[in-house]
C-alpha positions in Angstrom: 153.1 153.7 81.2 152.2 157.7 80.0 149.3 158.8 78.6 149.3 159.4 75.4 148.6 163.1 75.8 151.4 163.4 77.9 153.5 161.2 75.5 152.9 163.1 72.8 153.5 166.3 74.9 156.6 165.2 75.7 157.8 164.1 72.0 157.0 167.6 71.5 159.3 168.7 73.7 161.8 166.8 72.6 161.8 167.4 68.9 162.0 171.3 69.9 164.9 170.4 72.0 166.8 168.3 68.9 165.9 170.9 66.6 167.7 173.5 68.8 170.9 171.1 69.8 171.1 169.5 65.9 173.5 172.3 64.9 175.0 172.6 68.1 176.4 169.3 69.6 176.9 165.7 69.0 176.5 164.6 72.1 173.0 166.4 73.4 171.1 165.7 69.9 172.0 162.5 70.0 170.7 162.1 74.1 167.7 163.6 72.7 167.6 160.4 69.8 168.4 158.5 72.1 165.4 158.8 74.8 162.9 159.9 71.6 163.8 156.5 69.8 163.2 154.5 73.4 160.2 156.5 74.3 158.2 155.5 71.1 159.6 151.4 71.5 158.6 151.1 74.8 154.8 153.4 74.2 152.7 150.4 72.5 150.3 150.9 69.6 152.6 149.0 67.4 149.3 148.9 65.1 148.8 152.6 64.5 152.8 153.6 64.0 153.6 150.6 61.7 150.5 151.4 59.4 151.4 155.0 58.9 155.2 154.0 58.8 154.1 151.3 55.6 151.5 153.3 53.9 154.3 155.9 52.8 155.9 155.1 50.3 158.6 157.4 51.5 159.2 155.5 54.9 159.2 152.3 52.8 162.2 153.4 50.6 164.3 154.6 53.4 163.9 151.8 55.4 165.1 149.5 52.0 168.2 151.7 51.8 169.3 151.0 55.2 168.0 146.9 54.2 170.0 146.8 51.2 173.1 147.8 53.1 172.7 144.5 55.4 172.2 142.5 52.5 175.1 143.8 51.1 177.1 142.8 54.0 177.0 139.2 52.4 179.2 140.0 50.1 181.3 142.4 52.0 185.3 140.7 53.0 185.3 144.1 56.0 182.9 143.1 58.0 184.1 145.3 60.3 184.1 148.7 58.0 180.4 147.1 56.8 179.4 147.2 60.4 180.6 150.7 60.6 178.6 152.2 57.5 175.4 150.3 58.9 175.8 152.1 62.1 176.1 155.5 60.5 172.7 154.4 58.1 170.8 153.8 61.2 169.0 156.7 61.0 166.8 155.6 57.9 165.5 153.2 59.5 164.1 154.2 62.9 164.9 157.6 63.5 163.7 159.1 60.0 160.4 157.1 60.3 160.2 157.7 64.1 160.4 161.1 63.4 157.3 160.7 60.9 155.4 159.3 63.4 155.6 161.7 66.1 155.5 165.3 64.4 152.9 168.0 64.3 152.0 170.1 61.7 151.0 173.1 64.4 154.0 172.8 65.5 156.5 172.6 62.7 157.3 176.7 63.7 158.7 176.1 67.1 160.9 173.3 65.7 162.1 176.1 62.6 162.2 178.7 65.1 164.3 176.4 67.7 166.5 175.9 65.1 166.9 179.1 63.7 167.8 180.1 67.3 170.8 177.4 67.7 172.2 178.7 64.2 171.8 182.4 65.9 174.2 180.8 68.6 177.0 179.7 66.0 176.8 182.4 63.9 177.6 185.2 66.6 180.5 182.9 68.5 181.6 182.6 64.7 182.1 186.6 64.2 183.4 186.7 67.8 186.2 184.4 66.5 186.8 186.1 63.3 187.2 189.4 65.1 189.4 187.6 67.3 186.9 188.9 70.6 187.3 185.3 71.8 189.8 182.5 71.3 188.5 179.8 68.4 187.7 176.7 70.4 186.9 172.8 68.7 186.7 172.8 64.8 186.7 176.4 64.8 189.8 178.9 63.1 191.0 182.8 63.1 190.6 182.4 59.6 188.0 179.5 59.5 185.3 180.1 62.1 183.1 177.1 62.4 183.1 176.5 66.0 180.6 173.4 66.4 181.1 171.5 63.3 183.7 171.7 60.5 183.0 174.0 57.5 182.4 170.6 55.5 178.7 170.7 57.2 178.3 174.6 58.8 178.3 175.8 55.5 175.5 173.4 54.3 173.7 174.0 57.3 174.3 177.4 57.5 172.8 177.7 53.6 169.2 176.2 54.3 168.8 178.4 57.8 169.5 181.5 55.4 167.1 180.1 53.1 164.7 179.6 55.6 164.9 183.2 56.7 164.7 184.5 52.9 161.3 182.4 52.3 159.8 183.6 55.4 160.6 187.6 54.5 160.1 186.9 50.5 157.6 184.5 49.8 155.5 184.3 53.5 155.5 187.7 54.1 153.8 186.9 57.5 156.5 189.2 59.6 155.5 192.8 61.6 157.8 195.8 60.5 160.2 195.2 63.6 160.4 190.9 62.6 160.9 192.2 59.2 163.6 194.2 59.9 165.7 191.4 62.2 165.0 188.5 60.0 166.7 190.6 57.3 169.9 191.4 59.4 169.7 187.8 60.6 169.6 187.2 56.5 172.1 189.4 55.0 174.5 188.4 58.9 174.6 185.3 57.8 175.1 185.5 53.7 178.2 187.1 55.1 179.3 184.3 57.1 178.5 182.4 54.6 181.7 183.7 53.0 184.1 184.3 55.8 184.2 180.5 56.4 185.6 177.8 53.7 182.8 175.6 52.7 182.7 175.1 49.1 179.9 172.9 49.2 177.6 175.3 51.4 178.4 177.5 49.5 177.3 176.2 46.0 174.3 174.7 47.9 173.6 178.8 48.4 173.4 179.9 45.5 171.3 176.9 43.9 169.5 178.1 46.8 169.7 181.8 45.7 168.4 180.5 42.2 165.5 177.9 43.4 164.2 180.5 45.9 163.9 183.4 42.9 161.5 181.4 40.7 159.8 180.5 44.1 159.5 184.5 44.5 158.4 184.7 40.6 156.1 181.4 40.9 154.2 182.6 37.6 156.9 184.3 35.9 159.6 181.8 34.9 161.3 184.4 32.3 161.4 187.1 35.5 162.5 184.4 37.7 165.3 183.3 34.8 166.2 187.0 35.0 166.6 188.0 38.8 168.6 184.4 39.3 171.4 185.8 36.1 171.7 188.8 38.0 171.5 188.3 41.9 174.0 184.8 41.9 176.9 186.8 39.9 176.3 189.8 41.8 176.6 187.8 45.0 179.5 186.2 43.8 181.5 188.3 42.5 181.3 190.7 45.5 182.2 187.2 47.6 185.1 186.8 46.0 185.7 190.7 46.2 186.2 190.8 49.3 186.4 187.7 50.9 190.2 185.9 51.6 189.2 182.6 52.0 186.0 182.5 49.4 188.4 184.2 46.8 191.5 181.7 47.6 189.1 178.3 47.7 187.5 179.3 44.3 191.0 180.2 42.7 192.4 177.1 44.5 189.5 174.8 42.8 189.8 176.7 39.6 193.1 176.3 39.6 193.0 172.5 40.4 190.2 171.8 37.4 192.9 173.8 34.3 195.2 172.4 35.7 194.7 168.9 37.1 198.3 167.0 37.0 200.0 170.5 38.4 197.6 170.3 41.3 196.9 166.3 41.9 197.4 166.5 45.7 195.1 169.5 46.4 191.5 168.7 48.1 190.0 169.0 44.0 192.5 166.8 43.1 192.4 164.2 45.7 188.6 164.4 44.4 188.6 164.4 41.2 191.6 161.4 41.7 188.7 159.2 44.1 186.7 159.7 42.0 188.6 158.1 38.8 189.4 155.3 40.9 186.4 154.7 41.9 184.7 154.3 38.8 186.7 151.9 37.7 185.5 149.8 41.3 181.9 150.3 39.9 182.9 149.1 36.4 183.8 145.9 37.5 181.0 145.4 39.8 178.1 147.8 38.4 174.7 146.3 39.7 175.5 145.1 43.3 178.5 146.9 44.0 181.5 145.2 46.4 179.4 144.6 49.3 179.0 147.5 52.3 182.3 147.5 53.8 184.3 146.6 51.2 185.0 150.5 50.1 187.8 150.9 51.5 189.7 147.3 50.4 188.7 148.0 46.8 189.8 151.8 46.8 193.4 150.3 47.6 194.3 147.8 45.2 192.9 150.1 42.4 194.9 153.1 44.2 198.1 150.9 44.4 198.2 150.6 40.3 196.8 154.3 39.4 198.2 156.5 41.7 200.4 155.2 44.0 201.7 158.7 45.3 198.4 159.5 46.3 196.9 158.3 50.1 194.1 155.8 50.3 191.1 156.8 51.7 188.0 155.2 53.1 184.9 157.9 51.6 185.3 159.0 47.3 183.3 162.7 49.0 181.0 161.8 46.4 177.2 159.8 47.9 176.4 158.8 44.6 179.9 156.8 44.0 180.0 155.8 47.4 176.6 153.8 46.9 177.8 152.2 43.5 180.5 151.2 44.7 179.3 149.8 47.9 175.5 148.3 46.6 175.9 149.1 42.8 172.9 150.8 40.8 170.5 148.7 43.0 171.4 150.9 45.7 171.5 153.8 43.6 168.4 153.2 42.9 167.0 153.0 46.6 169.0 156.3 47.3 167.3 158.2 44.4 164.0 156.8 45.4 163.7 158.6 48.6 164.5 162.2 47.3 161.9 161.0 44.2 159.2 160.9 46.2 160.0 163.8 48.4 160.4 165.7 45.8 157.0 164.5 43.8 155.2 164.7 47.3 155.6 168.6 47.6 154.8 168.8 44.0 151.1 168.1 45.5 151.5 169.7 48.7 148.6 172.1 49.5 150.3 174.8 52.0 153.1 177.0 50.3 155.6 176.7 52.5 155.2 172.6 52.7 155.8 173.0 48.8 158.8 175.0 48.7 160.5 173.8 51.2 160.0 170.0 51.0 160.8 170.7 47.2 164.4 172.7 48.1 165.6 170.3 51.1 166.1 167.2 48.7 167.3 169.5 45.6 170.2 171.3 47.5 171.2 167.7 49.0 171.1 165.9 45.4 173.5 168.9 44.8 175.9 168.7 47.2 176.3 164.9 47.7 178.3 165.4 44.4 181.1 166.9 46.3 181.1 165.1 49.9 178.9 161.3 51.2 176.4 164.1 53.2 174.5 160.8 54.2 177.1 160.0 56.5 178.1 163.1 58.4 175.9 163.4 61.7 175.0 167.1 61.3 173.8 166.8 58.0 172.4 164.0 57.8 170.5 164.5 61.5 169.4 168.0 59.6 167.9 166.2 56.2 166.3 163.3 58.3 164.8 166.0 61.2 163.1 168.5 58.7 162.2 165.7 55.9 159.8 164.1 58.6 157.3 166.9 58.9 158.2 168.5 55.1 157.2 165.0 53.6 154.6 163.7 55.7 150.9 163.8 54.6 149.2 165.3 58.0 145.9 164.9 56.4 146.1 160.5 56.0 148.1 160.5 58.9 
């Protein structure tokens, strides 16, 4: 068995590697996760580990969220899909608590630097594809250059990376002149990249992030913060609208769908609105405990055949709250919200400015984008949420 010192050092190398691989590869990320989990499970010291986990209300809330999905299997018909959903949720049972017990405060900057280095690689490749210097590969297209993942996942991750860099520049202010220049160019290039790719949820997340950052910048002057956000957000929005074809087209499409829903019911936004309307009928019939972990596809198909037979069925309403409500009812939704409640509550009491600001921003941004998709089911966004939460919401002094 490895000694505790060597084991801790091994964990830190693995965490840095995980931060780097997080936005680049599913296989690489899962490989590192597998090694971390196996080391943790077979390295002993179980009483200390369990005490850390049990003493955290956030960890208990995370585990309970997973356990409710297991309990929901008892009244589900489609066991196969139920096990599929449980497989997606295992991060909340094992990975989140495991990472929580092994992260080190002194290495937080290394985790973030590795993550930002990976983002810089994806951004460079995105521009190379956009300028047609290299051929598109994997998920990328010339008009939507997101190489390693779809724009649905890429833009939210990019928005959070931009926030980390801007927070470093504007609020932490511990950069020399050269680093300040590099970080500023990085933030600008990522912001441009945000609008040459097509992820609308990430773009909404970006604008919300600018609003939050304005209030964090003017921490003690809410009037100035409000004034800054009311100027900054429209200026960036209309600049992007005038200069980016993909952004302006997707904004126009969303606006046309909302204002002329009946004529655009088959568009991306139109389908989402139909998914939500049909799902609410299922929720009304099963408000408290839902239809079970695996029965969303079955129950949705029944409602869809009656209300909108011309539209396709779906296994996902593209809204995390609606999905949980259908599967597990109000009980499940309360469990999901409790995770974010404890995260935000912890951020209010954090003494460190970085932990306080970023620990508040991460859950709030996810609370927003989960209105447009089930972002705690996808690999990339769920892993980012779990990884950063493991050290942003850990009471290191207590541990």
